[in-house]
N, C-alpha and C positions, 0 to 999 in steps of 0.2 A: 199795613202796606208799606213796603220798602220803596224808596227814590233813589235811582241810579241812572248814570248816561252811559252811551255806547258812542266809541270813538269810530268813524271810518277814515278819516284825513278826507275828506272832500275837500276838491280843489275844481272850480270852474275855470276853463281856460288856464292850466297850469304852465308855468316855466319853471325853471331853476331856483328863482328866487323865491317864488309863491311857495313852491313846495317846501324848501328849507323852513319859511316862515311859518306854516302851516303847522309842522310837527311842534315848533315850540308855542306856538297859539294851542295847542292841543294839550300841550302839558300844563300850560297856566292855568287852562280850565279846569285840568283835573285836580290841580292844587288848590283852586278857589273850591270846588266840590267838596274837598275833604275838609277845608275848615267850615263849611256852612252844612256839615252833618248827613252829606249823600251818604248812602249805603256802601254802593260798589262803582269803578270805573271799569267798564267793559272794553276791549278791543278785538275787531274784527280780524279775520286774515285773509287778504285777497292778494291776487297777483296778475299784473297786467291790467286791471280795469282802471285806466286812464280817467279821472276826474272822479269816477264813484268812488275809489277807493284806492290810496295810496298807503294803505299800511299792510305792508307785505311782511313785515317782522315785527310782530306784536310781543314777542319775549322780550324784545328789546324795549320798545316803547314801555311797556309795563314794568320792567325794570326801573326806569327813569321814574315811573310813577310813583312806586313801591318806596324809591329811595328820597323822594321828595315830599310824602306825604306820612301820616300817623295813624289814622284810624281808618281809612275807607278801604274796602275790600278791592282786590285786583282780579279783575275777570278776564279768561280767556272765551269771547264769545264770536269765533269758536276757532280752535286749533284744527285745521285740515288733516284729519288721520288717516285715510288710505295712504299707502306708503310711498308710493312716487310722489306724495307731497311731503310727508313727515313719516320716517319709520317710527312704530310705537315706543320704541326703547327710547329714541331721541326725544319724543316729547315727555315720557315719564320723569327721563332726567331733568329735562329744562323744567318742567313744572315743579318738580320736587325741590330743586335749586331755589325757584322763585318763593316757594312756599319757604322755605328755611330763613332765606334772607327779607322776607316781608313777616317775618314772625308770624306765620299761619294765616294769612290774608287772602289766600288764592281760591277763585272757583274755577272750574277746570270745565269748560263747554265743546264737544266734539262735535265735526260737521263734516261733509263728503265735497259741498261745493257742485253744483249741477251749472255752473257757466261752460261754455263750449272755448272760451278764451283759457281759461285755467287747466281744464281736461286737455287741451290739443297741446299747451305748453309744455306742461309735466308729462304726456304720453300716457294718461291715464286709460286704462281698459275698462270700459263701461261696464264690461259683464260681470267683473270682480270688485266693482265699486262698493255696492252693497254689502259683500261677505266681507272686505277686508274692513269696513268700517264698523261693523258688528264685531268681529273679532277684536280690534284695536280697543273698542270701548269695554269689552270684557277684559281683556288681557292687563291694560294699564293699572286697573285698581289691584290686580294679583299682583303685579311687579311690585307696587308698593308695599304690599303685605308679606310677600315672600322672601325668607332669605337667598333661597336660591328658585328662580324660576325658569321655567320650560313650556313649551308649546309646541302643537303638532296638529295641523289643521291644513284643507289644501292651498291656503292661502300663507301661512308662515310656519316653518320649522326650526324653533329656536332652540339649541341645545341649553341644558344646565347652566345658567348664566347668575352671576350676582349682579342684580340692577342696583345701582347707587348713584346719588343719595336719596335717602327715604323722606318723604314730606313731614313737616310739623304735626299737621291735622290728621288725627287718627281717629279711624282707621284710613283716610286718606281725604283729601279735599272734596268738597260737592261735587258732583256731577251734572251736568247739561247736555242738552242735545239741541242744535239748531233746528227749527220747527217751521215749516211755512206751507203746508197743507195738512188736512184733517189725519191721514193715514200717518205722519210723520210725529205728530202728537199723539197719537194712540201707541206708536211704538215707542217713544219717550215713557210713556205710562208704563207699557209692558216691562220694559227693560228696569224702571224703578228710579228713572233720574229726572232732573228738573227739564222744563219745556222752555224753551225760548224761543219765544213766536215773534217771527223778525216781519210777519205781516199779519194786519189785524182788520177784520172788515166790519161786517155789519154787530149790533149788538147779539142778534139771534144766532148768527157765526160765533161768536165769541162764548154765548151760553153753551152751545152742541160741541164746541171742542173741549171747554173744559169739563162738561161733565162725561164724555168718552176719557178724558184725560184721569179724573176724579177714579172713576169707575175701575179702568185698567190697573191704576198704580194701586188701589186698594185690596188687588187680587194677588200682588207681589208678596212673596214669600221670602223670610228672612234669609241671607245669604253673605258670602265674604262681603260683599258689595253693601255700601251705605244706601238707604233707600232714601231719594231725595224729592219730597213730595212738594214741589215748589213749580207755579204757572206764572212765568213772566211774560209781557206784553212790550212791545218798541214802539210807539207812537213817536212820530216827530212832534216837536214841541219847539214853540218860542213864546215866552210869557212875559211882559212886559206892564208897567203901570198904564199906559197909553194902549187902549185896546187895538185902533185901528193902527197904530204902529206897529203892534204885536203881529197882526195879521199880515200886513203888507209884507212884513219879512216873513214869517211861519209859513204862509200857504204859498209864496215864491219858491222859498226853499224845499217846499214838502212837493211841489210840482217837479222841481229839478232833480229831486230825490227820486220820484216816483219814474220819472218817465228815463233816466240812467237806469235805474233797476231793470225796467222793462226791455230795455237794449239789450243789458248783459245777459239777463236771466229768462227772458221770455222770446228773444226772437230767434235763437237757433244761431245767431251769426257770431262771427268773431271780429266786431269792427276795429279800425284802428283810426289814431287820429281823434280831436274832439268830436263828441257825438253831436247828431241834430235833434238837439233838445232845445224847449223854450227857456230862456235866461231871463226874459223880460219882466218888468214889473206886471201884476196882473192890473187889468183895466178895471175901471170904477164900477163895470158891472159886475167882472167875475170876482173882484174882492167882496161886493156887494151879496153875492150869493153864496159865496165860501161863509160869509159871518153870519150871514141870515141861516144857513146850513146846521150851525152847532146846535148841539140839543134837541133837534127836532125828531120825531117818532124814527126810527130806523136810520138815523145819521150815523155816518162811518164813525168807528172809533181807531182812525188811522192818527189823529192828532190830536195835541193840547196846546192849543193856541189861541191868544187872547190874554187879556187881562186877567189878574189874580181872582177876581168872582168868577170870570168864564171857565177859568180853567180849575177852579174846585169844582165847579158844576159837573164838568167832563170826568176827572179823577173820582167824583162820586160813584159814576156809571162802572167804574174798573172795581172799585172798591164793595159794592153793591153786589158784585157777581162772585167776589170771593178771589180775586187775582192778587197773588204775593207781592208782584214787583212792578213797579213801571220803570223801564230800563229806555230815557228817555233821548231821542236823536235830536239835539240841539245843534250839533256841528254840522250844519247844511252848507253846500257848497256855494250858494248865493249870498249868503248869509255873513255880515262882517264880524269878524271876531268880537269888536265891543258890543256888538249886540249879543252874541251870545253869552257875553261874561255879564251881562246885564240881567239877562234871560237865567242864567242859572244863579244869581243872586236874588232875584225878584221870585223866582221860583221857591229858592231855600227859605226864603224868609216870610213869605206871604202865602204859600199853598201849603207846603210842608208841615209845618204845626198844626195844620188842621187835621192831619190823619195821622198824628203820633200815638 
């Protein structure tokens, strides 16, 4: 089991000062994760999703992480690859450059973005979204492996071109896809790439998705592309020695995260300004219900929250089902930076060693 973190740069009720501080805080969190032996720092790419994610230029943030760390891998989770967001040639160039400067530490994930905010801002043609993404996920590894690259499809017509530079990792950095539904998990397996599951439901749901993924990827034949049989989940997480304190911060942050996610990804709206979500502390009854629900039959696997004992019990459920990597969401909009640092250290020192 590998343990990583993903950075959204979440900010509740942001202003210019809080935004500036949040970026520096996220960098400090990444440096601490490197010191403690975490596997990877992943960063999202989102545009215009006020509060939910201010990480609109992950290639710049991750370059800072690479420069300030020594061992931890650097993950795009994910780059938006339909060309209205990022032309595939530019993605290939940027990822290869980061791979060179990080001495081969890059993981590259690709996604489409299903939010009306981002699709509208970049004038994305929904009819071509899937086709452009499928072309990009096939084109970019070929760009890295070809002296001269060309492509001709309904979505891209690229004349013979030398795509430079080339990444350090050969044949290329590991490939991943953002997955939020059973269909996209299956698609990742069919394409022979890693699955980044940004929403995790019940244990039964996890088992079904993993079985579909493993079966699909087992049928992938060798090609120019490196097959990456890797299934990751992204639960929210706050782990502290004090179980109640961890739950107070962790479940409040998880609720903020989930409600913001629903607004931007599930409402079909293009909201402006701070969202109408619950930012308050949980009531005593709400907190007790959330704490008591951990580890019960059929309990959600959307959170690894509590003291080290509780965290180890939840992580064991992922391990038992063969999950390859947990990408923890600790940087949550309502959780103070000091608590995030404490959680990173507590998890790194008192949970990770039990699964090494």
